[in-house]
C-alpha positions in Angstrom: 16.2 -7.6 -107.5 18.4 -5.5 -105.1 17.0 -2.2 -106.4 13.4 -3.4 -105.8 14.2 -4.5 -102.3 15.9 -1.3 -101.3 13.0 0.8 -102.8 10.5 -1.2 -100.8 12.6 -0.6 -97.6 12.6 3.2 -98.1 8.9 3.3 -98.8 8.1 1.3 -95.6 10.2 3.8 -93.6 8.4 6.8 -95.0 5.1 5.3 -94.3 5.6 5.4 -90.5 2.8 7.5 -89.0 3.7 10.9 -87.5 4.3 11.0 -83.7 5.8 7.5 -83.6 8.6 7.4 -81.0 11.5 5.1 -81.6 12.3 3.0 -78.6 15.9 2.4 -79.7 18.2 2.3 -82.6 16.8 0.9 -85.8 18.0 -2.7 -86.2 17.7 -4.4 -89.6 18.1 -8.1 -90.0 18.7 -9.1 -93.6 19.1 -12.6 -94.9 21.8 -12.8 -97.4 20.9 -15.1 -100.3 24.0 -16.3 -102.0 23.9 -17.2 -105.7 23.3 -20.8 -106.8 26.3 -23.0 -106.9 27.7 -24.5 -110.1 25.3 -27.4 -110.0 22.3 -25.0 -110.0 21.2 -25.8 -106.5 20.0 -22.9 -104.5 22.1 -22.2 -101.4 20.6 -21.8 -98.0 20.2 -18.1 -96.8 22.7 -17.1 -94.1 22.0 -14.4 -91.6 24.2 -11.3 -91.7 26.4 -10.6 -88.6 24.7 -8.3 -86.1 26.3 -4.9 -85.7 27.9 -4.2 -82.3 26.1 -1.7 -80.1 28.1 1.0 -78.3 27.0 2.5 -75.0 27.6 6.2 -74.8 29.8 7.2 -71.9 28.8 10.2 -69.8 30.9 13.2 -70.6 32.8 14.8 -67.8 33.0 18.5 -67.2 36.7 18.3 -66.1 38.1 18.5 -69.6 40.0 15.3 -69.6 43.8 14.9 -69.4 45.8 14.9 -66.2 43.1 16.9 -64.3 40.5 14.2 -65.3 42.9 11.5 -64.0 43.3 13.1 -60.6 39.8 14.3 -59.9 37.5 12.5 -62.4 37.4 9.1 -60.7 39.5 7.5 -63.3 40.2 3.8 -62.8 43.2 3.1 -60.6 45.1 0.0 -59.9 43.7 -1.9 -57.0 45.7 -1.8 -53.8 47.7 -4.9 -53.1 47.2 -6.3 -49.6 50.6 -7.2 -48.3 51.2 -9.3 -45.2 52.2 -7.4 -42.0 55.9 -7.2 -41.4 57.0 -5.9 -37.9 60.0 -3.5 -37.7 63.3 -5.2 -36.6 64.0 -5.0 -32.9 67.0 -2.8 -32.0 68.4 -5.5 -29.7 68.0 -9.2 -29.6 65.3 -10.5 -27.3 66.5 -10.7 -23.7 69.3 -8.2 -24.3 69.9 -5.5 -21.7 72.4 -2.6 -22.0 75.5 -3.2 -19.9 75.7 -1.6 -16.5 78.8 0.2 -15.2 81.3 -2.0 -13.5 81.5 -0.9 -9.8 84.8 -2.7 -9.3 86.3 -0.9 -12.3 85.1 2.4 -11.0 86.6 1.8 -7.6 89.9 0.8 -9.1 90.0 4.0 -11.2 89.3 6.1 -8.1 91.9 4.3 -6.1 94.5 5.4 -8.7 94.0 9.0 -7.7 95.7 8.3 -4.4 98.4 6.1 -6.0 102.1 6.8 -5.2 103.0 6.2 -8.8 103.9 9.5 -10.6 102.7 8.1 -13.9 99.1 8.4 -12.6 99.3 12.2 -12.9 99.1 13.8 -16.3 101.9 16.2 -17.2 100.8 19.8 -16.6 102.2 21.0 -19.9 99.3 19.1 -21.6 96.7 21.3 -19.9 93.1 20.3 -19.7 89.7 21.3 -21.2 89.2 24.3 -18.8 92.8 25.7 -18.6 95.5 26.6 -21.1 98.5 24.2 -21.3 101.6 25.1 -19.2 104.8 26.1 -21.1 106.8 22.9 -21.8 109.9 24.6 -20.4 108.4 23.9 -16.9 108.5 20.1 -17.5 110.9 18.2 -15.4 114.2 17.7 -17.2 117.9 17.2 -16.6 119.9 20.4 -17.5 123.4 21.8 -17.4 123.8 23.8 -14.1 126.8 25.4 -12.6 126.6 26.0 -8.9 128.8 26.2 -5.8 126.2 24.2 -3.9 126.9 20.5 -3.3 125.0 17.8 -5.1 121.7 17.1 -3.3 121.1 20.8 -2.5 117.8 22.3 -3.6 118.1 25.8 -5.2 114.9 27.7 -5.8 115.1 30.4 -8.5 112.0 32.4 -7.6 112.1 35.0 -10.5 112.4 32.3 -13.1 110.0 29.8 -11.5 112.5 26.9 -11.4 113.6 24.5 -8.7 117.0 22.9 -9.2 118.2 19.7 -7.5 121.9 19.9 -7.9 123.6 16.8 -9.4 127.2 15.7 -10.1 129.1 16.7 -13.1 127.6 20.2 -13.6 124.0 18.9 -14.0 120.8 19.5 -12.1 117.3 18.2 -12.2 115.0 21.1 -13.0 111.4 21.4 -12.1 108.8 24.1 -12.9 107.3 25.7 -9.9 104.6 28.2 -8.7 105.8 30.8 -6.2 104.4 33.5 -3.9 102.3 36.4 -5.1 103.8 39.9 -4.9 104.3 40.6 -1.3 104.6 36.9 -0.3 107.9 36.0 -1.9 111.0 35.5 0.4 114.6 34.6 0.4 116.7 32.5 2.7 118.3 29.2 3.5 116.3 26.5 5.2 116.5 22.7 5.6 113.8 20.1 5.1 112.5 19.4 8.6 109.7 16.9 7.8 108.2 14.9 4.9 104.6 13.8 4.5 102.7 11.9 1.9 99.2 13.2 1.1 99.4 15.7 4.0 96.5 17.2 5.8 96.0 21.0 5.5 95.4 23.5 8.2 95.5 27.1 6.9 97.6 29.3 9.2 95.8 32.1 11.1 97.0 35.0 8.9 95.7 33.1 5.8 92.3 32.6 7.5 92.1 36.3 8.2 92.6 37.0 4.5 90.3 34.2 3.4 87.7 33.5 6.1 85.9 31.2 3.6 88.7 28.6 3.7 88.1 25.4 5.7 89.8 25.1 9.1 90.9 21.6 8.2 91.1 19.5 5.1 92.2 15.8 5.1 94.8 14.7 2.6 93.8 13.6 -0.8 93.6 14.6 -4.5 91.4 17.7 -3.6 93.8 18.9 -1.0 95.8 22.0 -2.1 99.0 20.6 -0.7 98.8 17.8 -3.3 100.5 14.4 -3.1 103.6 15.3 -1.0 104.9 18.0 1.2 108.4 18.9 2.5 108.3 21.3 5.4 111.0 24.0 5.6 112.4 24.4 9.1 110.0 25.9 11.6 108.3 28.1 9.1 104.8 27.8 7.7 106.4 27.4 4.2 106.5 24.1 2.4 107.6 22.6 -0.9 104.4 20.7 -1.9 102.3 19.4 -4.7 99.2 21.1 -6.2 95.7 20.2 -7.4 96.0 23.2 -9.8 98.8 22.2 -12.1 98.0 25.0 -14.6 99.4 27.5 -12.1 102.9 26.3 -12.5 105.1 29.1 -13.8 103.2 31.9 -12.1 103.0 33.8 -8.8 100.0 32.4 -7.1 100.8 31.2 -3.5 101.1 32.7 -0.1 104.8 31.9 0.0 105.0 28.1 -0.4 106.7 26.5 -3.4 104.3 24.3 -5.4 105.0 21.7 -8.0 102.9 19.4 -10.1 102.0 16.2 -8.2 104.1 14.0 -10.5 107.1 16.3 -9.9 106.8 16.6 -6.2 106.6 12.8 -5.9 109.8 12.6 -7.9 111.6 15.2 -5.8 110.2 13.7 -2.6 111.9 10.4 -3.4 115.3 12.0 -4.2 115.8 14.1 -1.0 115.9 13.3 2.7 115.1 15.2 5.9 118.0 17.7 6.5 118.4 18.6 2.8 119.6 22.1 2.4 117.2 24.5 0.5 118.4 27.8 -0.9 115.6 30.3 -1.8 116.7 33.2 -4.1 
């Protein structure tokens, strides 16, 4: 039976006239007739399952692989739309950066004219623009043998030291700046006056050498006489402070003896008008 059916199918296919164009793939629908059951009853024919059709995909000229994935329009995961999240603010709402405290600034400025020696930094520490001063020029109590009475000031010009003679073979030693070559001097004087934050009037011979100097400068931290001045007799020379503490230990002045502001305040409080000053 099967052989007859298949032969008939082949003959029918061969009998198709020439020039016939197939509109699509050949589809055959065969009814499968199962054998009769045990009781001899003929079973109902059942259609065979239809074959699945496959649609041919267009071939790409990119060669497939990773290049095909990048440039061939391969399917990609859809973009996920996420809700907008603003960046965190650098400061809480309503916050404003702090403004400088004017009262604190005024208090800091007022300390510049304070009489407290602690407000002046030790010169041996230096600053950002100048090298530190040798620590040997720091104020210190030292052994000192002298024929001068306690309370006398002895200025050792070559060694850049000022000694305030004390009892029991001691002296308070201060580092000093002295006159440049040609401006050093020797002698014995007495302190004729004392002034705090003195004004400065350059003498005429100094103005001849330095016509750029001001004729007058009020006392203050910028004044070259510093925080204190002790005038020596009737001369133009003084023992005074300095707004250039890095010059201690050198020959820089026009004959005056300069100390750091902290040191000149200390010396000022230890001596009186009439104190003897020996300059060597």
